[in-house]
C-alpha positions as CSV (number, residue, x, y, z in Angstrom):
1,M,74.1,118.9,110.2
2,N,75.2,121.0,113.1
3,H,74.1,124.6,112.5
4,D,77.5,125.9,113.7
5,V,79.3,124.0,110.9
6,S,76.7,124.4,108.2
7,H,73.8,126.6,107.2
8,S,70.7,125.8,105.1
9,F,68.7,128.4,103.3
10,G,66.5,129.0,100.3
11,D,63.1,129.8,98.9
12,T,60.1,127.9,97.6
13,R,62.1,126.6,94.5
14,L,65.7,126.1,95.7
15,R,67.3,124.9,98.9
16,A,71.0,125.1,99.6
17,T,73.5,124.1,102.3
18,V,76.9,125.7,102.8
19,N,79.6,124.3,105.1
20,L,81.8,126.4,107.3
21,H,84.7,124.2,106.2
22,G,86.0,125.6,102.9
23,A,82.9,127.8,102.6
24,E,81.7,125.0,100.3
25,L,78.3,124.7,98.8
26,C,77.5,121.1,99.7
27,A,73.8,120.7,98.7
28,L,71.5,122.3,96.2
29,R,68.0,120.9,95.7
30,D,65.2,121.8,93.3
31,A,62.1,121.5,95.5
32,V,59.7,121.8,92.6
33,A,61.2,119.1,90.5
34,G,62.1,117.0,93.6
35,C,65.8,116.4,92.6
36,D,69.3,117.2,93.8
37,L,71.3,119.4,91.5
38,L,74.7,119.1,93.1
39,W,77.1,116.0,93.2
40,D,77.0,114.2,96.5
41,A,80.8,114.0,97.0
42,G,80.8,110.3,96.4
43,P,84.0,108.1,96.4
44,A,85.0,109.2,92.8
45,W,85.5,112.8,94.0
46,K,84.9,113.7,97.6
47,R,84.0,117.4,97.1
48,H,80.9,119.3,96.0
49,S,81.9,122.8,95.0
50,P,85.3,123.8,96.4
51,V,86.6,127.3,96.4
52,L,89.9,127.6,94.5
53,F,92.2,130.2,96.1
54,P,94.9,131.6,96.0
55,I,95.7,129.5,92.9
56,V,93.6,127.7,90.3
57,G,95.1,124.3,89.2
58,R,98.7,123.4,90.0
59,L,102.1,125.0,90.3
60,D,105.2,123.3,89.0
61,N,106.4,121.1,91.9
62,D,103.6,122.6,94.0
63,T,106.0,125.5,94.7
64,A,105.5,129.3,94.6
65,V,108.4,131.7,95.0
66,F,108.0,134.9,96.9
67,D,111.1,137.2,97.1
68,G,113.3,134.2,96.2
69,R,111.9,132.0,98.9
70,P,109.9,128.8,98.0
71,Y,106.5,128.1,99.5
72,R,104.5,124.9,99.1
73,I,101.0,125.4,97.7
74,T,99.2,122.3,96.5
75,Q,96.5,122.0,93.8
76,H,93.8,124.7,93.9
77,G,95.2,126.3,97.0
78,F,94.3,126.1,100.6
79,A,90.9,127.9,101.0
80,R,88.9,124.8,100.3
81,D,90.5,123.0,103.2
82,M,90.2,125.8,105.9
83,D,87.4,126.8,108.2
84,F,85.9,130.2,107.4
85,R,83.9,132.2,109.9
86,W,80.3,133.2,109.6
87,I,79.6,136.8,108.9
88,E,75.9,136.5,108.2
89,R,73.3,133.6,108.3
90,N,69.8,134.4,107.1
91,A,66.8,132.5,105.8
92,D,67.8,133.1,102.2
93,S,71.6,133.7,102.4
94,C,74.9,133.5,104.2
95,V,78.3,135.2,104.1
96,L,81.6,133.7,105.2
97,E,85.1,135.1,105.5
98,L,88.7,133.8,105.6
99,S,91.6,136.0,106.5
100,D,95.3,135.4,106.5
101,N,96.6,133.7,109.6
102,D,99.7,131.8,110.8
103,R,98.6,128.7,108.9
104,T,98.0,130.6,105.6
105,R,101.2,132.7,105.8
106,A,103.3,129.5,106.1
107,L,101.9,128.6,102.6
108,F,101.3,132.0,101.1
109,P,103.0,135.0,102.7
110,S,100.4,137.6,101.6
111,A,97.8,139.4,103.6
112,F,94.2,138.9,102.3
113,R,90.5,138.8,103.3
114,L,88.3,136.5,101.2
115,K,84.5,137.0,101.6
116,I,82.1,134.6,100.0
117,G,78.3,135.3,99.8
118,Y,75.5,132.9,98.9
119,R,72.0,134.1,98.2
120,I,68.9,132.4,96.8
121,A,66.2,134.6,95.2
122,N,63.6,134.0,92.6
123,G,64.5,130.4,92.3
124,G,68.2,131.0,91.6
125,L,71.5,130.9,93.6
126,T,74.1,133.6,93.3
127,V,77.6,133.2,94.7
128,T,79.7,136.3,95.2
129,Y,83.4,136.7,95.9
130,R,85.4,139.6,97.3
131,V,89.2,139.5,97.7
132,I,90.5,142.4,99.7
133,N,94.2,143.4,100.2
134,P,94.6,144.8,103.7
135,D,98.3,145.1,103.5
136,P,99.3,148.8,103.6
137,A,102.5,148.3,101.5
138,R,102.4,145.1,99.4
139,T,100.4,144.1,96.3
140,L,98.3,141.0,96.6
141,S,98.7,138.6,93.6
142,A,96.3,135.6,93.4
143,S,93.8,133.7,91.4
144,L,90.3,132.5,92.3
145,G,88.0,129.9,90.8
146,A,84.7,128.3,91.3
147,H,84.3,124.5,91.0
148,P,80.7,123.4,91.3
149,A,79.9,119.8,90.4
150,F,76.4,119.4,89.0
151,V,74.8,116.0,88.7
152,W,75.2,114.3,85.3
153,P,72.7,113.0,84.3
154,L,70.4,115.7,85.4
155,R,67.6,113.1,85.9
156,P,67.8,109.4,86.7
157,G,67.6,107.1,83.8
158,V,68.7,109.7,81.2
159,A,71.8,108.9,79.2
160,K,74.8,111.2,79.7
161,T,75.0,111.6,76.0
162,D,71.5,113.0,75.9
163,H,72.8,116.2,77.5
164,V,74.2,119.3,75.9
165,I,75.8,122.6,76.8
166,E,74.5,125.6,74.9
167,F,76.7,128.7,75.1
168,D,75.3,132.2,74.8
169,H,77.6,132.9,71.9
170,P,79.5,130.9,69.4
171,E,82.9,129.6,70.8
172,P,85.1,129.0,67.8
173,E,88.5,129.5,69.5
174,K,90.8,126.6,70.1
175,V,90.8,125.1,73.6
176,R,93.5,124.5,76.2
177,R,94.4,121.2,77.9
178,I,96.4,120.1,80.9
179,S,99.3,117.7,80.5
180,G,101.1,116.3,83.6
181,G,99.1,118.7,85.8
182,L,100.4,121.8,84.0
183,L,99.0,123.8,81.1
184,S,100.1,122.4,77.7
185,P,101.5,125.0,75.3
186,D,99.5,123.5,72.5
187,L,96.1,124.6,71.3
188,F,93.4,122.1,70.3
189,P,90.4,122.2,68.0
190,T,87.3,123.0,69.9
191,P,84.6,120.3,70.2
192,I,82.0,123.1,70.4
193,R,79.9,123.3,67.3
194,G,78.9,126.9,67.0
195,R,77.2,127.5,70.4
196,E,76.6,123.8,71.2
197,L,78.7,121.2,73.0
198,P,77.3,117.7,72.8
199,L,78.4,116.0,76.1
200,S,80.1,112.7,76.5
201,E,82.7,111.3,78.9
202,D,85.2,111.1,76.0
203,L,85.6,114.9,76.2
204,F,87.4,114.5,79.5
205,T,89.7,111.6,79.1
206,A,92.5,114.1,78.7
207,D,91.4,116.0,81.8
208,A,89.7,119.4,81.8
209,L,88.5,121.2,78.7
210,I,89.6,124.9,79.1
211,L,88.2,127.9,77.3
212,D,90.9,130.5,77.7
213,H,88.9,133.5,76.3
214,P,85.2,132.5,76.2
215,A,83.0,134.8,74.3
216,S,80.1,133.8,76.5
217,H,79.4,134.8,80.1
218,G,76.5,132.3,80.3
219,L,75.4,128.8,79.2
220,T,72.6,126.4,79.6
221,Y,73.4,122.8,80.6
222,R,70.4,120.6,79.9
223,I,68.9,117.4,78.7
224,I,68.3,117.6,75.0
225,N,64.7,118.9,74.6
226,G,64.4,118.8,78.4
227,P,65.1,120.6,81.6
228,G,68.4,122.0,82.6
229,L,70.4,124.6,84.5
230,R,71.2,128.1,83.5
231,V,74.7,129.1,84.6
232,T,76.1,132.7,84.3
233,W,79.2,134.4,85.6
234,K,80.8,137.9,85.9
235,G,84.4,138.9,86.7
236,F,86.0,135.6,85.7
237,R,88.2,135.3,82.6
238,Q,88.3,131.5,81.8
239,L,85.9,128.6,81.9
240,G,86.9,125.0,82.8
241,L,84.7,122.0,82.1
242,W,85.7,118.8,83.9
243,M,84.5,115.4,85.1
244,K,86.1,112.2,86.2
245,P,85.3,109.5,83.7
246,G,82.9,107.0,85.3
247,A,81.5,109.5,87.9
248,D,78.1,111.1,87.7
249,F,79.0,114.8,87.7
250,L,79.9,117.7,85.4
251,C,81.9,120.6,86.8
252,I,81.2,124.0,85.2
253,E,84.0,126.2,86.5
254,P,84.4,130.0,86.0
255,W,88.0,130.9,86.8
256,Y,90.3,133.9,87.1
257,G,93.6,132.2,86.4
258,M,94.7,128.7,85.4
259,T,97.2,126.0,86.2
260,S,100.8,127.0,85.6
261,P,102.1,126.8,82.0
262,Q,104.7,124.0,81.6
263,D,107.4,126.6,80.7
264,F,106.8,128.9,83.7
265,S,109.2,129.4,86.5
266,G,110.2,132.4,88.7
267,E,108.4,134.7,91.1
268,F,104.8,133.9,91.8
269,A,103.7,137.5,91.0
270,K,104.9,136.9,87.4
271,K,102.7,133.8,86.9
272,P,100.3,134.3,84.0
273,G,96.6,134.7,84.9
274,L,96.8,136.4,88.3
275,F,94.9,139.5,89.5
276,H,97.1,142.1,91.2
277,L,95.6,144.2,94.0
278,P,97.4,147.3,95.3
279,P,97.1,148.0,99.0
280,G,93.5,148.6,100.1
281,Q,92.0,147.4,96.7
282,E,89.4,144.7,96.1
283,W,88.6,142.1,93.4
284,H,85.0,141.0,92.8
285,A,83.4,138.2,90.8
286,E,80.2,136.1,90.9
287,W,78.4,133.2,89.3
288,S,74.7,132.1,89.4
289,V,72.7,129.0,88.7
290,A,69.0,128.5,88.2
291,P,66.8,125.6,87.0
292,V,65.2,126.1,83.6
């Protein structure tokens, strides 16, 4: 890839590539095991790990209302489809930034700066997010989510049903589901058994599996009695799990915010699940992944 539009970095265990477009992690390889860890953006879903900002999920009719005026914002927002700018590029890391501009203000009339950092150290990748409100007078309301798609199965020839997610803590709460693109008001019995979620494609026939208030801030996604990935997060409130039935990936998605509830309407700033930044304030979050 052209170095101006992508940057590759890493250590002796992990190698990663990040694209300028969307600030998207587009490759992650375990050099020791000799295997790719990230989905290849094949025909079933042509993304690797998009950045979800300034919304997570959908809005009713893809419309946000600011001061009574409608703006069109499509699923997961616009950051994933815009060119960031490089702030840093190093042998083990990179930092990118997106600021509001004429194109973003036509979709979302708020000032913002979004900085995303990627760093590999000690065989693990950490992704950090900073959202800054540079407006001297107006509060910035938004959501942000991560959407990494890891390969499933983790090794060729292993059945998908021979994989499991082990959460750090028991997750007994009921889960949320999406209906018609929006958040269903219903709660559903969790398929998690204590700390363990046996994986199968059947879990995702009704779209994403959403933990609204997870007790855990980390999990291990692995082959039963085999290798896997350790995923942790800070600063996010929800966790989404998703795959497209028939495709060979599993998305493990820390979020701050979710798709709009079916019964929500009104000013965007009143939408459930947003963070609200007064002038000059910042919001921070991060997630990490490492082979185990």
